[in-house]
Rosetta silent file (secondary structure, phi, psi, omega in degrees, C-alpha in Angstrom):
SEQUENCE: MNMPATKQRYTFSKNERLCSKKIIEELFSRGRYHVVPPLKIVWIKTELHTESPIQIVISVSKRNFKKAVDRNYIKRLIREAYRKNKHILYDYLIENDTCIAIGLIYSERELADYFEIEKKLVLLLHKLIGEYAKSV
SCORE:     score description
SCORE:     0.000 S_00000001
   1 L     0.000  127.084  174.626   21.324   -8.042    4.632 S_00000001
   2 L   -87.948  123.716 -176.201   18.957   -9.844    2.299 S_00000001
   3 L  -115.462  134.550  177.221   18.777   -8.296   -1.101 S_00000001
   4 L   -63.653  155.487  179.798   16.460   -9.691   -3.804 S_00000001
   5 L   -67.231  -40.124 -178.567   18.105  -11.392   -6.714 S_00000001
   6 L  -121.975  146.783  178.405   16.478   -9.306   -9.252 S_00000001
   7 L   -88.415  129.205 -173.970   15.442   -5.682   -8.995 S_00000001
   8 L   -82.310  129.865  176.585   11.617   -5.291   -9.458 S_00000001
   9 L  -109.206  120.460 -177.130   10.665   -2.672  -12.063 S_00000001
  10 L   -88.919   75.899 -177.696    7.246   -1.073  -11.685 S_00000001
  11 L  -132.816  163.182  174.469    6.462   -0.076  -15.313 S_00000001
  12 L  -140.669   88.570 -167.570    3.723   -0.460  -17.754 S_00000001
  13 L   -91.740  170.373 -172.097    5.029   -0.202  -21.317 S_00000001
  14 H   -64.140  -31.083 -178.133    3.466   -0.178  -24.608 S_00000001
  15 H   -78.081   -0.471  179.606    4.391   -3.836  -25.333 S_00000001
  16 H   -98.681   -6.949 -179.546    2.228   -4.925  -22.190 S_00000001
  17 E   -93.089  139.410 -167.152   -0.805   -3.433  -23.728 S_00000001
  18 L   -98.346  111.803 -174.504   -3.061   -5.664  -25.745 S_00000001
  19 L  -119.732   -7.555 -179.140   -3.982   -3.919  -29.077 S_00000001
  20 L   -69.762  110.402 -178.143   -4.510   -6.910  -31.325 S_00000001
  21 H   -64.520  -27.754 -179.332   -8.287   -6.985  -32.385 S_00000001
  22 H   -66.157  -50.628 -178.130   -7.873  -10.639  -33.307 S_00000001
  23 H   -64.950  -44.426  177.954   -6.506  -11.598  -29.849 S_00000001
  24 H   -60.176  -41.043  170.761   -9.155   -9.312  -28.094 S_00000001
  25 H   -56.315  -46.736  171.748  -11.934  -11.010  -29.963 S_00000001
  26 H   -57.669  -50.604  175.100  -10.537  -14.406  -28.981 S_00000001
  27 H   -52.476  -50.859  178.979  -10.236  -13.267  -25.470 S_00000001
  28 H   -78.974  -18.091  175.387  -13.831  -12.251  -25.051 S_00000001
  29 H   -91.878  -31.676  179.315  -15.188  -15.160  -26.921 S_00000001
  30 H  -116.764   -2.083 -170.108  -13.205  -18.035  -25.525 S_00000001
  31 L   -68.339  161.087  171.965  -11.654  -16.564  -22.371 S_00000001
  32 E   -96.794  143.882 -176.249  -12.177  -17.802  -18.786 S_00000001
  33 E  -112.801  158.873  167.505  -13.696  -15.383  -16.304 S_00000001
  34 E  -146.675  138.880  177.530  -13.340  -14.536  -12.676 S_00000001
  35 E  -122.401  121.219  164.918  -15.434  -11.902  -10.763 S_00000001
  36 E  -132.071  101.742 -172.286  -14.500  -10.031   -7.688 S_00000001
  37 L   -56.696  135.765   13.382  -16.637   -7.058   -7.517 S_00000001
  38 L   -89.273    8.429 -170.529  -15.985   -4.336   -8.830 S_00000001
  39 E  -103.109  151.324  173.058  -13.474   -6.110  -11.148 S_00000001
  40 E  -136.364  135.487 -168.388  -13.968   -8.789  -13.607 S_00000001
  41 E  -123.764  132.888  177.040  -10.883  -10.556  -15.203 S_00000001
  42 E  -120.104  132.230 -178.438  -11.046  -12.487  -18.536 S_00000001
  43 E  -139.820  153.803  172.105   -7.886  -14.488  -19.463 S_00000001
  44 E  -153.252  145.245  178.887   -6.708  -16.882  -22.188 S_00000001
  45 E   -80.594  125.568 -177.171   -3.419  -18.669  -22.797 S_00000001
  46 L  -148.026  171.542  178.597   -2.096  -17.307  -26.208 S_00000001
  47 L   -99.230  108.363  178.869    0.959  -16.888  -28.217 S_00000001
  48 L   -96.747  152.833 -178.943    2.137  -13.235  -27.913 S_00000001
  49 L  -109.185   50.667 -175.314    4.682  -11.611  -30.173 S_00000001
  50 L  -138.743  177.719  174.680    6.348   -9.384  -27.598 S_00000001
  51 L   -85.320  -10.507 -173.533    9.051  -10.012  -24.870 S_00000001
  52 L   -88.181  137.323 -171.989    6.382   -9.525  -22.177 S_00000001
  53 L   -84.164   -5.538 -175.755    4.613  -12.797  -21.021 S_00000001
  54 E  -127.530  144.208  161.593    1.352  -10.661  -20.250 S_00000001
  55 E  -137.460  132.774 -174.488   -0.670   -8.322  -22.462 S_00000001
  56 E  -119.323  147.273  173.532   -3.650   -6.535  -20.882 S_00000001
  57 E  -129.231  139.020 -179.579   -6.678   -4.494  -22.020 S_00000001
  58 E  -115.091  117.036 -176.654   -8.692   -2.441  -19.548 S_00000001
  59 E  -120.870  136.906  173.565  -12.433   -1.747  -20.125 S_00000001
  60 E  -129.982  122.966 -176.258  -14.927    0.530  -18.304 S_00000001
  61 L   -66.566  132.158  178.715  -18.470    0.465  -19.536 S_00000001
  62 L   -66.149  -30.355 -172.141  -19.926    3.557  -21.174 S_00000001
  63 L   -71.074  -36.989 -174.714  -23.394    2.421  -20.085 S_00000001
  64 L   -80.812  -39.290 -176.266  -22.328    2.652  -16.388 S_00000001
  65 L  -116.143   93.401 -171.703  -20.177    5.728  -16.637 S_00000001
  66 L   -72.641  -25.478  179.697  -21.523    8.283  -19.257 S_00000001
  67 L   -86.282  125.686  171.429  -18.646   10.836  -18.681 S_00000001
  68 H   -48.724  -36.860 -176.524  -15.430   10.098  -20.396 S_00000001
  69 H   -66.759  -35.468  175.860  -13.678   11.670  -17.498 S_00000001
  70 H   -67.188  -51.204  178.485  -15.031    9.053  -15.066 S_00000001
  71 H   -46.035  -59.887 -177.112  -14.184    6.235  -17.471 S_00000001
  72 H   -60.272  -37.114  179.093  -10.579    7.442  -17.917 S_00000001
  73 H   -60.865  -49.423  177.058  -10.283    7.988  -14.167 S_00000001
  74 H   -57.196  -50.240  175.696  -11.260    4.436  -13.423 S_00000001
  75 H   -62.113  -30.151  172.201   -8.879    3.060  -15.999 S_00000001
  76 H   -63.984  -45.054 -176.585   -6.066    5.028  -14.554 S_00000001
  77 H   -61.270  -53.401  175.428   -6.731    3.713  -11.170 S_00000001
  78 H   -52.924  -44.939 -179.255   -6.817    0.009  -12.599 S_00000001
  79 H   -62.239  -39.943  173.720   -3.598    0.641  -14.517 S_00000001
  80 H   -58.217  -54.494 -165.140   -1.862    1.988  -11.366 S_00000001
  81 H   -66.683  -40.557 -175.345   -2.988   -0.912   -9.233 S_00000001
  82 H   -70.988  -42.307  177.302   -1.876   -3.398  -11.930 S_00000001
  83 H   -55.321  -44.157 -179.157    1.425   -1.697  -12.496 S_00000001
  84 H   -75.530  -18.834 -174.594    2.332   -1.902   -8.846 S_00000001
  85 H  -118.613    6.752 -171.238    1.164   -5.589   -8.510 S_00000001
  86 L   -74.080  -12.467  173.874    1.859   -7.268  -11.763 S_00000001
  87 H   -55.310  -32.991 -175.753    5.021   -8.981  -10.423 S_00000001
  88 H   -59.658  -51.470 -177.258    2.728  -11.531   -8.673 S_00000001
  89 H   -81.367  -30.172 -173.936    1.675  -12.840  -11.990 S_00000001
  90 H   -71.445  -42.000  177.234    4.570  -11.891  -14.141 S_00000001
  91 H   -61.723  -38.704  172.616    7.060  -13.994  -12.035 S_00000001
  92 H   -62.223  -48.114 -176.315    4.861  -17.049  -12.184 S_00000001
  93 H   -61.540  -47.358 -175.837    4.427  -16.775  -16.014 S_00000001
  94 H   -65.360  -42.661 -179.160    8.291  -16.399  -16.663 S_00000001
  95 H   -57.219  -47.116  174.054    8.900  -19.446  -14.409 S_00000001
  96 H   -79.876    2.604 -176.536    6.461  -21.349  -16.527 S_00000001
  97 L    40.403   75.158  175.704    7.521  -19.963  -19.757 S_00000001
  98 L  -145.926  159.026  171.923    4.001  -19.026  -21.005 S_00000001
  99 L  -117.232  133.713 -177.902    2.026  -16.164  -22.290 S_00000001
 100 E  -132.783  158.865  173.996   -1.420  -15.004  -21.482 S_00000001
 101 E  -114.383  138.117 -176.741   -3.763  -12.134  -22.619 S_00000001
 102 E  -126.441  137.681  170.986   -5.884  -10.520  -19.884 S_00000001
 103 E  -116.000  130.592  174.668   -9.002   -8.335  -20.024 S_00000001
 104 E  -113.169  124.902 -173.238   -9.872   -6.321  -16.959 S_00000001
 105 E  -123.503  133.961  176.483  -13.382   -5.076  -16.904 S_00000001
 106 E   -91.433  112.439 -172.132  -14.749   -2.481  -14.263 S_00000001
 107 L  -104.726   -5.293 -177.204  -18.304   -3.893  -13.574 S_00000001
 108 L   -88.368  170.828 -179.466  -19.822   -1.650  -10.929 S_00000001
 109 L  -109.561    3.620  170.216  -21.968    1.490  -11.489 S_00000001
 110 L  -131.345  160.417 -179.196  -20.241    3.563   -8.908 S_00000001
 111 L   -75.042  126.689  178.945  -16.677    4.790   -8.355 S_00000001
 112 L  -102.169  157.234  178.929  -14.540    2.758   -6.064 S_00000001
 113 L   -81.946  164.161 -174.205  -11.473    4.119   -4.329 S_00000001
 114 H   -56.512  -44.762 -173.178   -7.928    3.075   -5.325 S_00000001
 115 H   -61.945  -41.344  179.726   -7.322    0.933   -2.205 S_00000001
 116 H   -64.404  -46.146 -175.855  -10.441   -1.181   -2.951 S_00000001
 117 H   -61.847  -45.712 -173.367   -9.492   -1.633   -6.534 S_00000001
 118 H   -73.061  -31.853  176.391   -5.878   -2.704   -5.758 S_00000001
 119 H   -62.125  -50.108  178.171   -7.131   -5.216   -3.102 S_00000001
 120 H   -56.780  -42.097  177.577   -9.507   -6.740   -5.474 S_00000001
 121 H   -62.768  -45.765  176.478   -6.995   -6.808   -8.296 S_00000001
 122 H   -53.791  -46.133  179.937   -4.442   -8.646   -6.110 S_00000001
 123 H   -65.337  -41.889  174.891   -7.151  -11.197   -5.190 S_00000001
 124 H   -65.438  -36.693  177.527   -7.921  -11.754   -8.860 S_00000001
 125 H   -61.718  -40.989  177.411   -4.244  -12.141   -9.829 S_00000001
 126 H   -69.058  -36.425  173.663   -3.866  -14.804   -7.060 S_00000001
 127 H   -62.147  -38.723 -169.539   -7.045  -16.557   -8.358 S_00000001
 128 H   -72.534  -35.243  177.346   -5.862  -16.537  -11.900 S_00000001
 129 H   -56.850  -51.036  175.836   -2.457  -18.080  -10.764 S_00000001
 130 H   -63.042  -37.651  176.860   -4.446  -20.861   -9.037 S_00000001
 131 H   -74.739  -33.161  178.617   -6.675  -21.585  -11.936 S_00000001
 132 H   -70.422  -38.161  176.359   -3.906  -21.491  -14.426 S_00000001
 133 H   -58.009  -39.254 -179.036   -1.864  -23.937  -12.160 S_00000001
 134 H   -79.579  -29.948 -178.995   -4.958  -26.424  -12.186 S_00000001
 135 H   -77.240  -21.818  176.865   -5.334  -26.056  -16.061 S_00000001
 136 L   -81.875    0.000    0.000   -1.846  -27.044  -16.810 S_00000001
């Protein structure tokens, strides 16, 4: 029976959320972008002061979704998709002993379903790993 060496924990804790205004400003001014509609990812290699190798901020435009209920719903879907699939990027960053800050932006004007968001997020995480591998 093949058992994985480490047990995968699907959590999204406070230390994984990007709250530093300084890092967020740097992320959106100097960060690299990838777009896979309906999501856009911005990332930057940075020094984080947590035990997590990734910190993430999620944004949904008020211009596209006037109601806070809709914006919060989309953010909840993105957080859930990220929480279930973060191990793709997490394991890679731990192997390479590095830290990155990520911004996920929902860029469409219409609500997408969870499965579409999850599929596109996984694609973006793989693209991020590929670009990070080229830049190192």
